C-alpha positions in Angstrom: 98.6 103.4 57.4 98.4 100.6 60.6 102.1 101.9 61.5 101.3 105.3 61.2 98.1 105.5 62.8 100.0 103.2 66.0 102.8 105.1 65.7 101.0 108.9 66.4 99.0 106.8 69.3 101.6 105.2 71.1 103.7 108.7 71.1 100.2 110.4 72.1 99.6 108.0 74.9 103.1 108.5 75.8 102.7 112.1 75.9 100.2 112.2 78.4 102.1 109.9 80.8 105.1 111.4 80.5 103.4 115.5 81.6 102.4 113.7 85.0 104.9 113.4 88.0 105.7 111.6 91.3 105.4 114.4 93.1 105.0 114.3 96.9 103.1 115.7 99.4 105.0 116.9 102.5 102.5 118.1 104.8 99.3 119.3 105.1 97.6 122.2 107.2 94.7 124.3 108.5 95.5 127.8 107.2 93.6 130.4 109.6 94.4 132.9 107.5 97.2 134.4 105.0 98.1 137.6 104.1 99.9 136.8 101.4 97.0 134.8 99.2 93.8 135.2 98.8 92.6 132.3 100.6 89.8 133.3 103.6 90.2 131.6 106.7 90.0 127.8 107.8 91.3 126.7 104.5 93.0 123.6 104.0 96.6 123.8 102.0 99.0 120.9 101.1 102.7 121.0 100.1 103.5 118.8 97.9 107.2 119.1 96.2 108.0 117.9 92.8 111.3 117.2 92.0 113.6 120.3 93.4 110.4 122.6 93.9 108.0 123.4 96.6 104.0 123.9 95.9 101.2 125.3 98.2 98.1 124.5 96.8 94.1 124.6 98.5 92.1 122.0 99.3 91.6 119.8 95.4 87.6 119.2 96.1 86.0 117.9 98.8 86.2 114.3 97.9 89.8 115.0 97.3 92.1 113.5 100.7 95.7 113.9 100.3 98.0 112.7 103.2 101.8 113.8 104.6 104.1 111.4 103.1 101.6 110.3 100.4 103.5 110.5 96.4 100.4 111.3 94.0 100.9 112.3 90.7 100.3 115.8 89.2 101.8 118.6 86.7 101.3 122.0 86.7 99.9 124.3 84.3 99.3 128.2 83.9 98.8 128.4 87.9 97.0 125.2 88.8 98.3 121.4 90.0 96.8 118.7 88.8 96.2 115.4 90.7 96.0 112.1 89.1 94.0 110.1 91.1 94.7 105.9 91.2 91.4 105.0 88.6 93.1 108.4 86.4 89.6 111.2 87.7 91.6 114.6 87.9 91.4 117.2 89.9 91.9 120.7 89.7 93.0 123.0 92.0 94.6 126.4 92.5 98.3 127.3 93.3 98.6 128.8 96.0 102.7 129.8 96.4 105.4 128.4 94.8 108.2 128.5 96.9 112.4 128.5 95.3 113.9 125.7 94.3 115.7 123.5 97.1 119.6 124.1 97.2 121.7 121.0 97.7 122.4 121.4 101.1 126.7 119.6 100.6 
């Protein structure tokens, strides 16, 4: 019984840890106006790379600051990006645009 319970807890913990990936904040911009999205004037957009895919996301919240070149832990689910900070707190933000996968230049 103890083994079964321990195995279930270990499996659940490893599944949770694997759902978040290391992502790179490639840049941020103060978007004055975007015709392709429902963003309004003067919204901050972050550009985040997960593997070979680039995403544009809205500001995750007033207390979340990210810098170009920063590595974060994030995951994508149903049009949203979830960002987990070093303390384990998760912020949810809307994906404004998901670009095409980055192709090899070789």
